[in-house]
N, C-alpha and C positions, 0 to 999 in steps of 0.2 A: 503494499499499500504506499509507503514511504517513497519507494522507488518510482512509483507512478506519479506521485505529487511533484517529485524533483524532475522527472522526465518534462511533465507538462509546463513546468516553469522554463525550462531550458528550451522547449519548442516555442513558446510565447515569445521568449527573447529573440529567438532567431527570426521570428516574423517581424517583430518590431525593428530589428536591425536590417533586414531585407527591404522593408518599406522605407526606411530612413536612408539606405544607400550606404551604410556603414560596413566596415569589415567585421567578419567574425572574430578576428584577432583582438579586438578591443576588450573582450572579457566582460565580467559582471562589475558593476559600481558598487560601491559600499552599501547604498540604499537598497540595491536588489538583494544583495547578500543578506542585509538585516530583515528584509521582508520574507526571504526564503526561510531563514532561521525561525522567524515568527510563525510562519505557516507550519513548518516541521513541528515545532513546539506544540501547536494545537492539536495536530495530529496525533502525536505521541501521547498528549494527555487525554484524548479521546479513545485511544486503543489500548492504553496501559491497563485499566481496569479489566477490560475484557480479557486481555493476555493473561494477568494474574489468576483471574477466576478459572479460566481453562487449566492453567498449570496446577492450581489446588485441586480441580476435579481429577485430573490424570493422577496426581501424587496420592490423593486420598483413596480414590478407587484401587490404586495398586496395593496400598497398605491394608485395605479392608479384604482384599482377596488374599493377601499373604496372612492376615490374621485368622480368617475363617478356615483356611486350609491348615494352618498350624494347630487350630483347635480340633479339628476333625482328626488329624493324625495322632495328637496327644490323647485323645479319647479312645482311638483304636488300639494304641499301644498300651494305655492304662487298663483297658478291659482284659488284655492278656494277662495283667498282673493282679488286678483287682477285682475281676468279675464284671458282668455286665453292667453298664452304665445304670441301668433301670433299678439296680440294687443298691447303688452308691446311697450313702447317708451323710448327715451333718450332725453336729454334736447339739444343735439346738435351734428353734425358730427365732424369730426376731426378738431381740432382748430390749427392754426399757429400764430407764434408771428410776429413782425413788419419786421423781416428779412426773413420770409417765412419758418422758422424752426418750427419743432414740439414743441408745448407748452406743456410741461409736467404738469404744474400746472393747466392751464385751461382745458386740457383734463382729469387730475385727478379728478377735482371736478365734471366732467360729469359722469365719470366711477363709482366714490364713490357714487353719487347721485343713480345711476342706481343699483348698489350693495345693497345700505341701503334700497331703496324702495322695490325692488322685492325679494331679497335673504337673506339678514342680519337675518331677524327674525327667519329663518330656518336652521341657521348654528351655530356651536359651534367654536368660534374663540376667540383669546385673545385681538387683538387690530387691527386697521387700521392704516397704515402709508399714509399720504397723497401724491399725485404726487407732485414733485418739479423739478424746473430747476436748474441745477449745471453747473459749469465749470470745466473741467478737468486740468491735470497738463499741457497740452499743449495749454491751454487757448481756448478750443474748447467747444462749447455747448454740453451739455449732460444732464441727468435728471434721475429720478427715477419714475417709474409708481406707482399709487395707488395699495397698496399691503395689502391683508388680511393674517394675521398670524393665523394659525390653531393650535388647541391645541396639535397635534402630532409632531408640529415642521416644518411642511410643509407649503408652501405659496401659495397664488393665486395673481397674478399681472394682472392688467387690462389695456390693451391698446386699445385706442379710434381710430379706423380706419374707413373704410367703413363698417365693423363689429366691435364689441367689442372682442378683442382677450383676451382669458382666458389662462394665462400662470400658469400652475401647476407645481410648483417645489417640487419635492419629498422630498428633504432634506433641504429646506429652503435657507439660506445663505451659507451652506457649499458647497465648490467647488465640480465639476468643474462649475457649473452654466452654462451649455451649452445646447443648444436645441438638443432633441433626446437622450441626455445622462441622465441628471437628470432633465431636464425641458420639458414639453409636452404641446402642444398648442390645444386649443380648441376655439369655436367660438359661440358667440351670434350674429345671422345675422338678423337684423330687416326689411330689405327690401327684396322683393321677388326676385330680380334680383341676389342678393348675396346668397340667399336661394338655388336657383336653381344652381348656377354656383359653390358655394363653398360646400354647405351642400348636394347637388344632388337632393333635392326635395323642392317643394314650401310648405310654412308653416312649414318646418323643420327648427327651429330657433336655438336651441342648437345643436351643432355638432362638429365632427372634420373635419379638412381640407381634402377635397377629391375631386376627379375629377367629379364623379357622382356616384349614387348608383350601376350602373352596371359595374364600372370599376372592372377589374379582381384583384386577389391578386398580381400576377407578375407585373401588371402596377402600382399599388400603390407601391410595393417594390422597383421597379426601380425608381420610382419619389422619394421615401424616401431617396434614396442614395444621391441625389443631392439638395434635397430640403427638409430639416428637419422638416417644418412646417406639411408635409404630414405623418410623423412617426406616429403620434398619431392614424390616420386612419388605418395604418397596425396594430399596436397593437390592435385596437379595432376589427379588422377582426379576428385576433388571440386570442380572448378573454382575452386581456390584459396580454398575456404571450410573453416572449422575445423568440422567436424561435431561432434554430442555425444559420438561415440565416438572423437574425437581422443585419443591416449593420453598426451599430454604437457601438463602444466600451463604455460599461458603467464605 
């Protein structure tokens, strides 16, 4: 695109020189160079966001494909050592503190134990940070989930709810750190009710959030617009590619 703009400027100058009877060897004037640079600057400003967006789509798509493949391979290898995934267990459901709030430390221990027992031997990662309770600047309770740091800079955070939410962050701590933009949610559902309700099939333990296996792409797309947890299912349907109608900006 930039080449086309530049060539059009040169052609315009050639026409002007021809009409004026000037030699082509006169070259560009300072004013013409400044005008050209100004036009190029406008073109770059217009195209750069699109280029960055396309780069992110390509990078995030590649990392999602790699992550999902790693999870599938880890599950297959773990089943050889630990039995069928449908028989895997965790040491407790969601834990609350004395005030009835989510206890990041207690739940972090449960999710870390689950990962360490069933998945850690089959993953390449640098370290694991434990879940911990925190207080924010407004003196409100908050915290951090148990997080696995992968060798490529991406992370996996684990939330202990009715299922274990697996939050894959394509670029780790780099912003925006928002669901459906650089963070994507998966599930380990260990009870049959959640397997049917969230994964869409009994004994489907590791999955993306979905209404059921028969939900159409259009239904999942509309759900993704308002509930970002379901965007991973949309991406899975699309082969982990970000189609033109993907509803969230990366």
